[in-house]
N, CA, C and O atoms as a Tripos MOL2 file, in Angstrom:
@<TRIPOS>MOLECULE
protein
  304   303    76     0     0
PROTEIN
NO_CHARGES

@<TRIPOS>ATOM
      1 N          34.1110    8.8200   -8.6640 N.3       1 UNK1
      2 CA         33.7090   10.0370   -9.3280 C.3       1 UNK1
      3 C          32.1880   10.1380   -9.3350 C.2       1 UNK1
      4 O          31.4780    9.1500   -9.5220 O.2       1 UNK1
      5 N          31.7220   11.3370   -9.1280 N.am      2 UNK2
      6 CA         30.2890   11.6310   -9.1420 C.3       2 UNK2
      7 C          29.9750   12.3070  -10.4670 C.2       2 UNK2
      8 O          30.6790   13.2240  -10.8920 O.2       2 UNK2
      9 N          28.9130   11.8460  -11.1130 N.am      3 UNK3
     10 CA         28.4930   12.4420  -12.3830 C.3       3 UNK3
     11 C          27.1110   13.0430  -12.2120 C.2       3 UNK3
     12 O          26.2500   12.4650  -11.5490 O.2       3 UNK3
     13 N          26.9020   14.2100  -12.8140 N.am      4 UNK4
     14 CA         25.6120   14.8810  -12.7540 C.3       4 UNK4
     15 C          25.5090   15.8050  -13.9570 C.2       4 UNK4
     16 O          26.5100   16.1590  -14.5800 O.2       4 UNK4
     17 N          24.2780   16.1870  -14.2670 N.am      5 UNK5
     18 CA         24.1100   17.1130  -15.3840 C.3       5 UNK5
     19 C          23.3440   18.3350  -14.9230 C.2       5 UNK5
     20 O          22.7490   18.3590  -13.8460 O.2       5 UNK5
     21 N          23.3780   19.3420  -15.7650 N.am      6 UNK6
     22 CA         22.6850   20.5980  -15.4940 C.3       6 UNK6
     23 C          22.0170   21.0160  -16.8020 C.2       6 UNK6
     24 O          22.6950   21.2030  -17.8130 O.2       6 UNK6
     25 N          20.7100   21.1610  -16.7890 N.am      7 UNK7
     26 CA         19.9800   21.5930  -17.9750 C.3       7 UNK7
     27 C          19.8250   23.1120  -17.9240 C.2       7 UNK7
     28 O          19.3820   23.6740  -16.9220 O.2       7 UNK7
     29 N          20.1950   23.7560  -19.0170 N.am      8 UNK8
     30 CA         20.1080   25.2110  -19.1160 C.3       8 UNK8
     31 C          19.1140   25.5290  -20.2230 C.2       8 UNK8
     32 O          19.2360   25.0170  -21.3360 O.2       8 UNK8
     33 N          18.1350   26.3680  -19.9230 N.am      9 UNK9
     34 CA         17.0440   26.6010  -20.8620 C.3       9 UNK9
     35 C          17.5410   27.1390  -22.2000 C.2       9 UNK9
     36 O          18.6210   27.7240  -22.2940 O.2       9 UNK9
     37 N          16.7340   26.9280  -23.2180 N.am     10 UNK10
     38 CA         17.1210   27.2200  -24.5990 C.3      10 UNK10
     39 C          17.3170   28.7090  -24.8650 C.2      10 UNK10
     40 O          17.8930   29.0670  -25.8930 O.2      10 UNK10
     41 N          16.8610   29.5820  -23.9820 N.am     11 UNK11
     42 CA         17.0140   31.0180  -24.1820 C.3      11 UNK11
     43 C          18.4460   31.5040  -24.0360 C.2      11 UNK11
     44 O          18.7650   32.6240  -24.4330 O.2      11 UNK11
     45 N          19.3050   30.6740  -23.4730 N.am     12 UNK12
     46 CA         20.7150   31.0360  -23.3140 C.3      12 UNK12
     47 C          21.4950   30.3750  -24.4460 C.2      12 UNK12
     48 O          21.4820   29.1490  -24.5610 O.2      12 UNK12
     49 N          22.1710   31.1560  -25.2800 N.am     13 UNK13
     50 CA         22.8910   30.5760  -26.4150 C.3      13 UNK13
     51 C          24.0270   29.6540  -25.9780 C.2      13 UNK13
     52 O          24.6860   29.8900  -24.9650 O.2      13 UNK13
     53 N          24.2350   28.6240  -26.7460 N.am     14 UNK14
     54 CA         25.3010   27.6590  -26.4520 C.3      14 UNK14
     55 C          26.6640   28.3470  -26.4260 C.2      14 UNK14
     56 O          27.5460   27.9620  -25.6580 O.2      14 UNK14
     57 N          26.8280   29.3430  -27.2510 N.am     15 UNK15
     58 CA         28.0780   30.1010  -27.3040 C.3      15 UNK15
     59 C          28.3720   30.7720  -25.9590 C.2      15 UNK15
     60 O          29.5220   30.8040  -25.5230 O.2      15 UNK15
     61 N          27.3430   31.3050  -25.3020 N.am     16 UNK16
     62 CA         27.5130   31.9510  -23.9950 C.3      16 UNK16
     63 C          27.8630   30.9300  -22.9220 C.2      16 UNK16
     64 O          28.6620   31.2060  -22.0270 O.2      16 UNK16
     65 N          27.2640   29.7570  -23.0160 N.am     17 UNK17
     66 CA         27.5490   28.6890  -22.0420 C.3      17 UNK17
     67 C          29.0050   28.2440  -22.1790 C.2      17 UNK17
     68 O          29.7060   28.0850  -21.1800 O.2      17 UNK17
     69 N          29.4540   28.0450  -23.4150 N.am     18 UNK18
     70 CA         30.8450   27.6420  -23.6450 C.3      18 UNK18
     71 C          31.8100   28.7000  -23.1220 C.2      18 UNK18
     72 O          32.8260   28.3670  -22.5130 O.2      18 UNK18
     73 N          31.4990   29.9630  -23.3540 N.am     19 UNK19
     74 CA         32.3640   31.0440  -22.8810 C.3      19 UNK19
     75 C          32.4410   31.0430  -21.3540 C.2      19 UNK19
     76 O          33.5140   31.2510  -20.7880 O.2      19 UNK19
     77 N          31.3260   30.8140  -20.6960 N.am     20 UNK20
     78 CA         31.3130   30.7670  -19.2270 C.3      20 UNK20
     79 C          32.1150   29.5710  -18.7150 C.2      20 UNK20
     80 O          32.8460   29.6920  -17.7320 O.2      20 UNK20
     81 N          31.9850   28.4310  -19.3670 N.am     21 UNK21
     82 CA         32.7200   27.2430  -18.9330 C.3      21 UNK21
     83 C          34.2280   27.4250  -19.0940 C.2      21 UNK21
     84 O          35.0040   26.8750  -18.3120 O.2      21 UNK21
     85 N          34.6450   28.1870  -20.0930 N.am     22 UNK22
     86 CA         36.0750   28.4400  -20.2920 C.3      22 UNK22
     87 C          36.6460   29.3510  -19.2090 C.2      22 UNK22
     88 O          37.8610   29.4030  -19.0200 O.2      22 UNK22
     89 N          35.7770   30.0670  -18.4980 N.am     23 UNK23
     90 CA         36.2310   30.9970  -17.4650 C.3      23 UNK23
     91 C          36.2930   30.3690  -16.0780 C.2      23 UNK23
     92 O          36.5040   31.0730  -15.0900 O.2      23 UNK23
     93 N          36.1140   29.0630  -15.9930 N.am     24 UNK24
     94 CA         36.1600   28.4080  -14.6880 C.3      24 UNK24
     95 C          37.5240   28.6310  -14.0650 C.2      24 UNK24
     96 O          38.5160   28.0580  -14.5160 O.2      24 UNK24
     97 N          37.5820   29.4590  -13.0300 N.am     25 UNK25
     98 CA         38.8460   29.7140  -12.3600 C.3      25 UNK25
     99 C          38.7930   29.3310  -10.8840 C.2      25 UNK25
    100 O          39.8240   28.9820  -10.3100 O.2      25 UNK25
    101 N          37.6410   29.3870  -10.2680 N.am     26 UNK26
    102 CA         37.5170   29.0720   -8.8520 C.3      26 UNK26
    103 C          37.0570   27.6400   -8.6130 C.2      26 UNK26
    104 O          36.8130   27.2430   -7.4740 O.2      26 UNK26
    105 N          36.9400   26.8720   -9.6800 N.am     27 UNK27
    106 CA         36.4810   25.4900   -9.5720 C.3      27 UNK27
    107 C          37.7060   24.5900   -9.5230 C.2      27 UNK27
    108 O          38.6470   24.7900  -10.2920 O.2      27 UNK27
    109 N          37.7130   23.5950   -8.6290 N.am     28 UNK28
    110 CA         38.8670   22.6880   -8.5570 C.3      28 UNK28
    111 C          39.1580   22.0370   -9.9090 C.2      28 UNK28
    112 O          38.2400   21.7530  -10.6790 O.2      28 UNK28
    113 N          40.4140   21.8060  -10.1850 N.am     29 UNK29
    114 CA         40.8070   21.2640  -11.4850 C.3      29 UNK29
    115 C          40.3480   19.8240  -11.6930 C.2      29 UNK29
    116 O          40.3630   19.3340  -12.8230 O.2      29 UNK29
    117 N          39.9440   19.1400  -10.6300 N.am     30 UNK30
    118 CA         39.4700   17.7640  -10.7640 C.3      30 UNK30
    119 C          38.0760   17.7030  -11.3810 C.2      30 UNK30
    120 O          37.6380   16.6370  -11.8150 O.2      30 UNK30
    121 N          37.3800   18.8280  -11.4250 N.am     31 UNK31
    122 CA         36.0330   18.8710  -11.9910 C.3      31 UNK31
    123 C          36.1480   18.9830  -13.5060 C.2      31 UNK31
    124 O          36.8000   19.8880  -14.0270 O.2      31 UNK31
    125 N          35.5070   18.0550  -14.1990 N.am     32 UNK32
    126 CA         35.4980   18.1050  -15.6560 C.3      32 UNK32
    127 C          34.0700   18.3410  -16.1270 C.2      32 UNK32
    128 O          33.1090   18.0680  -15.4080 O.2      32 UNK32
    129 N          33.9510   18.8480  -17.3370 N.am     33 UNK33
    130 CA         32.6350   19.1190  -17.8940 C.3      33 UNK33
    131 C          32.6290   18.7560  -19.3720 C.2      33 UNK33
    132 O          33.6660   18.7300  -20.0340 O.2      33 UNK33
    133 N          31.4230   18.4760  -19.8690 N.am     34 UNK34
    134 CA         31.2360   18.1650  -21.2740 C.3      34 UNK34
    135 C          29.8990   18.7550  -21.6830 C.2      34 UNK34
    136 O          28.9030   18.5980  -20.9770 O.2      34 UNK34
    137 N          29.8750   19.4230  -22.8060 N.am     35 UNK35
    138 CA         28.6560   20.0570  -23.2920 C.3      35 UNK35
    139 C          28.0250   19.1360  -24.3330 C.2      35 UNK35
    140 O          28.6520   18.7980  -25.3370 O.2      35 UNK35
    141 N          26.7840   18.7370  -24.0840 N.am     36 UNK36
    142 CA         26.0840   17.8630  -25.0210 C.3      36 UNK36
    143 C          25.6310   18.6520  -26.2330 C.2      36 UNK36
    144 O          25.3970   19.8570  -26.1490 O.2      36 UNK36
    145 N          25.5100   17.9780  -27.3440 N.am     37 UNK37
    146 CA         25.0050   18.6200  -28.5510 C.3      37 UNK37
    147 C          23.5380   18.9640  -28.3300 C.2      37 UNK37
    148 O          22.7600   18.1250  -27.8760 O.2      37 UNK37
    149 N          23.1650   20.1830  -28.6480 N.am     38 UNK38
    150 CA         21.7870   20.6020  -28.3850 C.3      38 UNK38
    151 C          21.0340   20.8170  -29.6890 C.2      38 UNK38
    152 O          21.6140   21.0650  -30.7460 O.2      38 UNK38
    153 N          19.7200   20.7100  -29.5650 N.am     39 UNK39
    154 CA         18.8460   20.9710  -30.7080 C.3      39 UNK39
    155 C          18.1290   22.2940  -30.4550 C.2      39 UNK39
    156 O          17.8860   22.6570  -29.3050 O.2      39 UNK39
    157 N          17.7910   23.0090  -31.5150 N.am     40 UNK40
    158 CA         17.0920   24.2880  -31.3440 C.3      40 UNK40
    159 C          15.7890   24.1200  -30.5520 C.2      40 UNK40
    160 O          15.0160   23.1910  -30.7850 O.2      40 UNK40
    161 N          15.5710   25.0400  -29.6140 N.am     41 UNK41
    162 CA         14.3540   25.0160  -28.8150 C.3      41 UNK41
    163 C          14.3770   24.0410  -27.6470 C.2      41 UNK41
    164 O          13.3970   23.9420  -26.9090 O.2      41 UNK41
    165 N          15.4670   23.3280  -27.4700 N.am     42 UNK42
    166 CA         15.6050   22.3640  -26.3740 C.3      42 UNK42
    167 C          16.6640   22.8490  -25.3880 C.2      42 UNK42
    168 O          17.5920   23.5590  -25.7770 O.2      42 UNK42
    169 N          16.5350   22.4760  -24.1260 N.am     43 UNK43
    170 CA         17.5570   22.8780  -23.1490 C.3      43 UNK43
    171 C          18.9370   22.3220  -23.5110 C.2      43 UNK43
    172 O          19.0540   21.2630  -24.1290 O.2      43 UNK43
    173 N          19.9540   23.0440  -23.1210 N.am     44 UNK44
    174 CA         21.3340   22.5970  -23.3120 C.3      44 UNK44
    175 C          21.7570   21.8570  -22.0520 C.2      44 UNK44
    176 O          21.5430   22.3400  -20.9400 O.2      44 UNK44
    177 N          22.3560   20.6870  -22.2250 N.am     45 UNK45
    178 CA         22.8120   19.9030  -21.0790 C.3      45 UNK45
    179 C          24.3210   20.0310  -20.9320 C.2      45 UNK45
    180 O          25.0770   19.8960  -21.8950 O.2      45 UNK45
    181 N          24.7340   20.2940  -19.7030 N.am     46 UNK46
    182 CA         26.1470   20.3120  -19.3570 C.3      46 UNK46
    183 C          26.3600   19.1610  -18.3820 C.2      46 UNK46
    184 O          25.7200   19.0960  -17.3330 O.2      46 UNK46
    185 N          27.2630   18.2580  -18.7380 N.am     47 UNK47
    186 CA         27.5610   17.1100  -17.8890 C.3      47 UNK47
    187 C          28.8250   17.3860  -17.0920 C.2      47 UNK47
    188 O          29.8670   17.7190  -17.6560 O.2      47 UNK47
    189 N          28.7210   17.2450  -15.7710 N.am     48 UNK48
    190 CA         29.8560   17.4680  -14.8750 C.3      48 UNK48
    191 C          30.2980   16.1420  -14.2720 C.2      48 UNK48
    192 O          29.5000   15.2210  -14.1010 O.2      48 UNK48
    193 N          31.5810   16.0670  -13.9540 N.am     49 UNK49
    194 CA         32.1350   14.9190  -13.2450 C.3      49 UNK49
    195 C          33.1030   15.4660  -12.2080 C.2      49 UNK49
    196 O          33.9930   16.2530  -12.5310 O.2      49 UNK49
    197 N          32.9230   15.0440  -10.9520 N.am     50 UNK50
    198 CA         33.7610   15.5580   -9.8620 C.3      50 UNK50
    199 C          33.9670   14.4640   -8.8130 C.2      50 UNK50
    200 O          33.1570   13.5440   -8.7040 O.2      50 UNK50
    201 N          35.0520   14.5670   -8.0420 N.am     51 UNK51
    202 CA         35.3170   13.5680   -7.0100 C.3      51 UNK51
    203 C          34.3350   13.6380   -5.8300 C.2      51 UNK51
    204 O          34.0320   12.6110   -5.2220 O.2      51 UNK51
    205 N          33.8360   14.8400   -5.5030 N.am     52 UNK52
    206 CA         32.9320   14.9760   -4.3570 C.3      52 UNK52
    207 C          31.7030   15.7920   -4.7380 C.2      52 UNK52
    208 O          31.7060   16.5240   -5.7280 O.2      52 UNK52
    209 N          30.6660   15.6520   -3.9430 N.am     53 UNK53
    210 CA         29.4410   16.4090   -4.1560 C.3      53 UNK53
    211 C          29.6820   17.9030   -3.9600 C.2      53 UNK53
    212 O          29.1100   18.7220   -4.6810 O.2      53 UNK53
    213 N          30.5100   18.2590   -3.0080 N.am     54 UNK54
    214 CA         30.7970   19.6750   -2.7540 C.3      54 UNK54
    215 C          31.4470   20.3360   -3.9710 C.2      54 UNK54
    216 O          31.1020   21.4620   -4.3280 O.2      54 UNK54
    217 N          32.3780   19.6400   -4.5990 N.am     55 UNK55
    218 CA         33.0230   20.1950   -5.7900 C.3      55 UNK55
    219 C          32.0330   20.2980   -6.9460 C.2      55 UNK55
    220 O          32.1060   21.2270   -7.7510 O.2      55 UNK55
    221 N          31.1120   19.3490   -7.0250 N.am     56 UNK56
    222 CA         30.0780   19.3760   -8.0670 C.3      56 UNK56
    223 C          29.1860   20.6040   -7.8820 C.2      56 UNK56
    224 O          28.8970   21.3120   -8.8470 O.2      56 UNK56
    225 N          28.7540   20.8570   -6.6600 N.am     57 UNK57
    226 CA         27.9090   22.0100   -6.3650 C.3      57 UNK57
    227 C          28.6520   23.3140   -6.6340 C.2      57 UNK57
    228 O          28.0640   24.2720   -7.1370 O.2      57 UNK57
    229 N          29.9330   23.3560   -6.3050 N.am     58 UNK58
    230 CA         30.7420   24.5480   -6.5570 C.3      58 UNK58
    231 C          30.8140   24.8460   -8.0570 C.2      58 UNK58
    232 O          30.7120   26.0000   -8.4720 O.2      58 UNK58
    233 N          30.9860   23.8110   -8.8550 N.am     59 UNK59
    234 CA         31.0550   23.9930  -10.3130 C.3      59 UNK59
    235 C          29.7300   24.5110  -10.8610 C.2      59 UNK59
    236 O          29.7220   25.4080  -11.7030 O.2      59 UNK59
    237 N          28.6250   23.9680  -10.4030 N.am     60 UNK60
    238 CA         27.3090   24.4100  -10.8740 C.3      60 UNK60
    239 C          27.0250   25.8500  -10.4550 C.2      60 UNK60
    240 O          26.5020   26.6430  -11.2380 O.2      60 UNK60
    241 N          27.3750   26.1780   -9.2150 N.am     61 UNK61
    242 CA         27.1640   27.5410   -8.7410 C.3      61 UNK61
    243 C          28.0340   28.5300   -9.5050 C.2      61 UNK61
    244 O          27.5940   29.6400   -9.8080 O.2      61 UNK61
    245 N          29.2510   28.1400   -9.8140 N.am     62 UNK62
    246 CA         30.1560   29.0320  -10.5520 C.3      62 UNK62
    247 C          29.6380   29.2630  -11.9660 C.2      62 UNK62
    248 O          29.7130   30.3820  -12.4730 O.2      62 UNK62
    249 N          29.1130   28.2240  -12.6110 N.am     63 UNK63
    250 CA         28.5400   28.3970  -13.9420 C.3      63 UNK63
    251 C          27.3490   29.3440  -13.8970 C.2      63 UNK63
    252 O          27.1970   30.1990  -14.7690 O.2      63 UNK63
    253 N          26.5120   29.1950  -12.8870 N.am     64 UNK64
    254 CA         25.3680   30.0950  -12.7350 C.3      64 UNK64
    255 C          25.8260   31.5350  -12.5200 C.2      64 UNK64
    256 O          25.2530   32.4540  -13.1040 O.2      64 UNK64
    257 N          26.8470   31.7450  -11.6940 N.am     65 UNK65
    258 CA         27.3670   33.0930  -11.4440 C.3      65 UNK65
    259 C          27.9230   33.7190  -12.7250 C.2      65 UNK65
    260 O          27.6780   34.8920  -13.0060 O.2      65 UNK65
    261 N          28.6640   32.9370  -13.4900 N.am     66 UNK66
    262 CA         29.2560   33.4550  -14.7220 C.3      66 UNK66
    263 C          28.1820   33.8190  -15.7440 C.2      66 UNK66
    264 O          28.2970   34.8340  -16.4300 O.2      66 UNK66
    265 N          27.1440   32.9990  -15.8480 N.am     67 UNK67
    266 CA         26.0640   33.3070  -16.7860 C.3      67 UNK67
    267 C          25.2770   34.5330  -16.3260 C.2      67 UNK67
    268 O          24.8930   35.3670  -17.1470 O.2      67 UNK67
    269 N          25.0360   34.6460  -15.0190 N.am     68 UNK68
    270 CA         24.3440   35.8250  -14.4960 C.3      68 UNK68
    271 C          25.1680   37.0880  -14.7330 C.2      68 UNK68
    272 O          24.6100   38.1320  -15.0710 O.2      68 UNK68
    273 N          26.4760   37.0060  -14.5610 N.am     69 UNK69
    274 CA         27.3440   38.1600  -14.7810 C.3      69 UNK69
    275 C          27.3480   38.5760  -16.2560 C.2      69 UNK69
    276 O          27.5900   39.7400  -16.5770 O.2      69 UNK69
    277 N          27.0830   37.6320  -17.1340 N.am     70 UNK70
    278 CA         27.0250   37.9230  -18.5730 C.3      70 UNK70
    279 C          25.6410   38.4190  -19.0110 C.2      70 UNK70
    280 O          25.4270   38.7300  -20.1830 O.2      70 UNK70
    281 N          24.7090   38.4870  -18.0610 N.am     71 UNK71
    282 CA         23.3880   39.0050  -18.3720 C.3      71 UNK71
    283 C          22.3450   37.9490  -18.7030 C.2      71 UNK71
    284 O          21.2720   38.2790  -19.2090 O.2      71 UNK71
    285 N          22.6440   36.6830  -18.4240 N.am     72 UNK72
    286 CA         21.7010   35.6050  -18.6820 C.3      72 UNK72
    287 C          21.1330   35.0970  -17.3680 C.2      72 UNK72
    288 O          21.8780   34.8270  -16.4260 O.2      72 UNK72
    289 N          19.8300   34.9690  -17.3060 N.am     73 UNK73
    290 CA         19.1480   34.4970  -16.0980 C.3      73 UNK73
    291 C          18.7730   33.0350  -16.3000 C.2      73 UNK73
    292 O          18.0410   32.7010  -17.2320 O.2      73 UNK73
    293 N          19.2750   32.1660  -15.4290 N.am     74 UNK74
    294 CA         18.9690   30.7460  -15.5500 C.3      74 UNK74
    295 C          17.5190   30.4260  -15.1980 C.2      74 UNK74
    296 O          16.9840   29.4000  -15.6180 O.2      74 UNK74
    297 N          16.9030   31.2880  -14.4440 N.am     75 UNK75
    298 CA         15.5250   31.0410  -13.9910 C.3      75 UNK75
    299 C          14.6340   32.1760  -14.4550 C.2      75 UNK75
    300 O          14.3170   33.0770  -13.6780 O.2      75 UNK75
    301 N          14.2200   32.1390  -15.7400 N.am     76 UNK76
    302 CA         13.4180   33.2500  -16.2710 C.3      76 UNK76
    303 C          12.0170   33.3120  -15.6840 C.2      76 UNK76
    304 O          11.2370   34.1950  -16.0410 O.2      76 UNK76
@<TRIPOS>BOND
     1     1     2 1
     2     2     3 1
     3     3     4 2
     4     3     5 am
     5     5     6 1
     6     6     7 1
     7     7     8 2
     8     7     9 am
     9     9    10 1
    10    10    11 1
    11    11    12 2
    12    11    13 am
    13    13    14 1
    14    14    15 1
    15    15    16 2
    16    15    17 am
    17    17    18 1
    18    18    19 1
    19    19    20 2
    20    19    21 am
    21    21    22 1
    22    22    23 1
    23    23    24 2
    24    23    25 am
    25    25    26 1
    26    26    27 1
    27    27    28 2
    28    27    29 am
    29    29    30 1
    30    30    31 1
    31    31    32 2
    32    31    33 am
    33    33    34 1
    34    34    35 1
    35    35    36 2
    36    35    37 am
    37    37    38 1
    38    38    39 1
    39    39    40 2
    40    39    41 am
    41    41    42 1
    42    42    43 1
    43    43    44 2
    44    43    45 am
    45    45    46 1
    46    46    47 1
    47    47    48 2
    48    47    49 am
    49    49    50 1
    50    50    51 1
    51    51    52 2
    52    51    53 am
    53    53    54 1
    54    54    55 1
    55    55    56 2
    56    55    57 am
    57    57    58 1
    58    58    59 1
    59    59    60 2
    60    59    61 am
    61    61    62 1
    62    62    63 1
    63    63    64 2
    64    63    65 am
    65    65    66 1
    66    66    67 1
    67    67    68 2
    68    67    69 am
    69    69    70 1
    70    70    71 1
    71    71    72 2
    72    71    73 am
    73    73    74 1
    74    74    75 1
    75    75    76 2
    76    75    77 am
    77    77    78 1
    78    78    79 1
    79    79    80 2
    80    79    81 am
    81    81    82 1
    82    82    83 1
    83    83    84 2
    84    83    85 am
    85    85    86 1
    86    86    87 1
    87    87    88 2
    88    87    89 am
    89    89    90 1
    90    90    91 1
    91    91    92 2
    92    91    93 am
    93    93    94 1
    94    94    95 1
    95    95    96 2
    96    95    97 am
    97    97    98 1
    98    98    99 1
    99    99   100 2
   100    99   101 am
   101   101   102 1
   102   102   103 1
   103   103   104 2
   104   103   105 am
   105   105   106 1
   106   106   107 1
   107   107   108 2
   108   107   109 am
   109   109   110 1
   110   110   111 1
   111   111   112 2
   112   111   113 am
   113   113   114 1
   114   114   115 1
   115   115   116 2
   116   115   117 am
   117   117   118 1
   118   118   119 1
   119   119   120 2
   120   119   121 am
   121   121   122 1
   122   122   123 1
   123   123   124 2
   124   123   125 am
   125   125   126 1
   126   126   127 1
   127   127   128 2
   128   127   129 am
   129   129   130 1
   130   130   131 1
   131   131   132 2
   132   131   133 am
   133   133   134 1
   134   134   135 1
   135   135   136 2
   136   135   137 am
   137   137   138 1
   138   138   139 1
   139   139   140 2
   140   139   141 am
   141   141   142 1
   142   142   143 1
   143   143   144 2
   144   143   145 am
   145   145   146 1
   146   146   147 1
   147   147   148 2
   148   147   149 am
   149   149   150 1
   150   150   151 1
   151   151   152 2
   152   151   153 am
   153   153   154 1
   154   154   155 1
   155   155   156 2
   156   155   157 am
   157   157   158 1
   158   158   159 1
   159   159   160 2
   160   159   161 am
   161   161   162 1
   162   162   163 1
   163   163   164 2
   164   163   165 am
   165   165   166 1
   166   166   167 1
   167   167   168 2
   168   167   169 am
   169   169   170 1
   170   170   171 1
   171   171   172 2
   172   171   173 am
   173   173   174 1
   174   174   175 1
   175   175   176 2
   176   175   177 am
   177   177   178 1
   178   178   179 1
   179   179   180 2
   180   179   181 am
   181   181   182 1
   182   182   183 1
   183   183   184 2
   184   183   185 am
   185   185   186 1
   186   186   187 1
   187   187   188 2
   188   187   189 am
   189   189   190 1
   190   190   191 1
   191   191   192 2
   192   191   193 am
   193   193   194 1
   194   194   195 1
   195   195   196 2
   196   195   197 am
   197   197   198 1
   198   198   199 1
   199   199   200 2
   200   199   201 am
   201   201   202 1
   202   202   203 1
   203   203   204 2
   204   203   205 am
   205   205   206 1
   206   206   207 1
   207   207   208 2
   208   207   209 am
   209   209   210 1
   210   210   211 1
   211   211   212 2
   212   211   213 am
   213   213   214 1
   214   214   215 1
   215   215   216 2
   216   215   217 am
   217   217   218 1
   218   218   219 1
   219   219   220 2
   220   219   221 am
   221   221   222 1
   222   222   223 1
   223   223   224 2
   224   223   225 am
   225   225   226 1
   226   226   227 1
   227   227   228 2
   228   227   229 am
   229   229   230 1
   230   230   231 1
   231   231   232 2
   232   231   233 am
   233   233   234 1
   234   234   235 1
   235   235   236 2
   236   235   237 am
   237   237   238 1
   238   238   239 1
   239   239   240 2
   240   239   241 am
   241   241   242 1
   242   242   243 1
   243   243   244 2
   244   243   245 am
   245   245   246 1
   246   246   247 1
   247   247   248 2
   248   247   249 am
   249   249   250 1
   250   250   251 1
   251   251   252 2
   252   251   253 am
   253   253   254 1
   254   254   255 1
   255   255   256 2
   256   255   257 am
   257   257   258 1
   258   258   259 1
   259   259   260 2
   260   259   261 am
   261   261   262 1
   262   262   263 1
   263   263   264 2
   264   263   265 am
   265   265   266 1
   266   266   267 1
   267   267   268 2
   268   267   269 am
   269   269   270 1
   270   270   271 1
   271   271   272 2
   272   271   273 am
   273   273   274 1
   274   274   275 1
   275   275   276 2
   276   275   277 am
   277   277   278 1
   278   278   279 1
   279   279   280 2
   280   279   281 am
   281   281   282 1
   282   282   283 1
   283   283   284 2
   284   283   285 am
   285   285   286 1
   286   286   287 1
   287   287   288 2
   288   287   289 am
   289   289   290 1
   290   290   291 1
   291   291   292 2
   292   291   293 am
   293   293   294 1
   294   294   295 1
   295   295   296 2
   296   295   297 am
   297   297   298 1
   298   298   299 1
   299   299   300 2
   300   299   301 am
   301   301   302 1
   302   302   303 1
   303   303   304 2
@<TRIPOS>SUBSTRUCTURE
     1 UNK1         2 RESIDUE 1 A UNK
     2 UNK2         6 RESIDUE 1 A UNK
     3 UNK3        10 RESIDUE 1 A UNK
     4 UNK4        14 RESIDUE 1 A UNK
     5 UNK5        18 RESIDUE 1 A UNK
     6 UNK6        22 RESIDUE 1 A UNK
     7 UNK7        26 RESIDUE 1 A UNK
     8 UNK8        30 RESIDUE 1 A UNK
     9 UNK9        34 RESIDUE 1 A UNK
    10 UNK10       38 RESIDUE 1 A UNK
    11 UNK11       42 RESIDUE 1 A UNK
    12 UNK12       46 RESIDUE 1 A UNK
    13 UNK13       50 RESIDUE 1 A UNK
    14 UNK14       54 RESIDUE 1 A UNK
    15 UNK15       58 RESIDUE 1 A UNK
    16 UNK16       62 RESIDUE 1 A UNK
    17 UNK17       66 RESIDUE 1 A UNK
    18 UNK18       70 RESIDUE 1 A UNK
    19 UNK19       74 RESIDUE 1 A UNK
    20 UNK20       78 RESIDUE 1 A UNK
    21 UNK21       82 RESIDUE 1 A UNK
    22 UNK22       86 RESIDUE 1 A UNK
    23 UNK23       90 RESIDUE 1 A UNK
    24 UNK24       94 RESIDUE 1 A UNK
    25 UNK25       98 RESIDUE 1 A UNK
    26 UNK26      102 RESIDUE 1 A UNK
    27 UNK27      106 RESIDUE 1 A UNK
    28 UNK28      110 RESIDUE 1 A UNK
    29 UNK29      114 RESIDUE 1 A UNK
    30 UNK30      118 RESIDUE 1 A UNK
    31 UNK31      122 RESIDUE 1 A UNK
    32 UNK32      126 RESIDUE 1 A UNK
    33 UNK33      130 RESIDUE 1 A UNK
    34 UNK34      134 RESIDUE 1 A UNK
    35 UNK35      138 RESIDUE 1 A UNK
    36 UNK36      142 RESIDUE 1 A UNK
    37 UNK37      146 RESIDUE 1 A UNK
    38 UNK38      150 RESIDUE 1 A UNK
    39 UNK39      154 RESIDUE 1 A UNK
    40 UNK40      158 RESIDUE 1 A UNK
    41 UNK41      162 RESIDUE 1 A UNK
    42 UNK42      166 RESIDUE 1 A UNK
    43 UNK43      170 RESIDUE 1 A UNK
    44 UNK44      174 RESIDUE 1 A UNK
    45 UNK45      178 RESIDUE 1 A UNK
    46 UNK46      182 RESIDUE 1 A UNK
    47 UNK47      186 RESIDUE 1 A UNK
    48 UNK48      190 RESIDUE 1 A UNK
    49 UNK49      194 RESIDUE 1 A UNK
    50 UNK50      198 RESIDUE 1 A UNK
    51 UNK51      202 RESIDUE 1 A UNK
    52 UNK52      206 RESIDUE 1 A UNK
    53 UNK53      210 RESIDUE 1 A UNK
    54 UNK54      214 RESIDUE 1 A UNK
    55 UNK55      218 RESIDUE 1 A UNK
    56 UNK56      222 RESIDUE 1 A UNK
    57 UNK57      226 RESIDUE 1 A UNK
    58 UNK58      230 RESIDUE 1 A UNK
    59 UNK59      234 RESIDUE 1 A UNK
    60 UNK60      238 RESIDUE 1 A UNK
    61 UNK61      242 RESIDUE 1 A UNK
    62 UNK62      246 RESIDUE 1 A UNK
    63 UNK63      250 RESIDUE 1 A UNK
    64 UNK64      254 RESIDUE 1 A UNK
    65 UNK65      258 RESIDUE 1 A UNK
    66 UNK66      262 RESIDUE 1 A UNK
    67 UNK67      266 RESIDUE 1 A UNK
    68 UNK68      270 RESIDUE 1 A UNK
    69 UNK69      274 RESIDUE 1 A UNK
    70 UNK70      278 RESIDUE 1 A UNK
    71 UNK71      282 RESIDUE 1 A UNK
    72 UNK72      286 RESIDUE 1 A UNK
    73 UNK73      290 RESIDUE 1 A UNK
    74 UNK74      294 RESIDUE 1 A UNK
    75 UNK75      298 RESIDUE 1 A UNK
    76 UNK76      302 RESIDUE 1 A UNK
């Protein structure tokens, strides 16, 4: 298993990140995620675990797409 994290800037509410993660439909079911507890003003970390690098990249790209569709820009 490959483990990696993704830091999302503090301007995106944790509630929006959780909602996007619940909508994972195009990501293989072997990909798991865990949301770290965040502190105000600090980036939110999402920890992913996947069998391959390709599946890991797919999960990260899908999260970015879902957040962009909700009106949040990961790269302000």
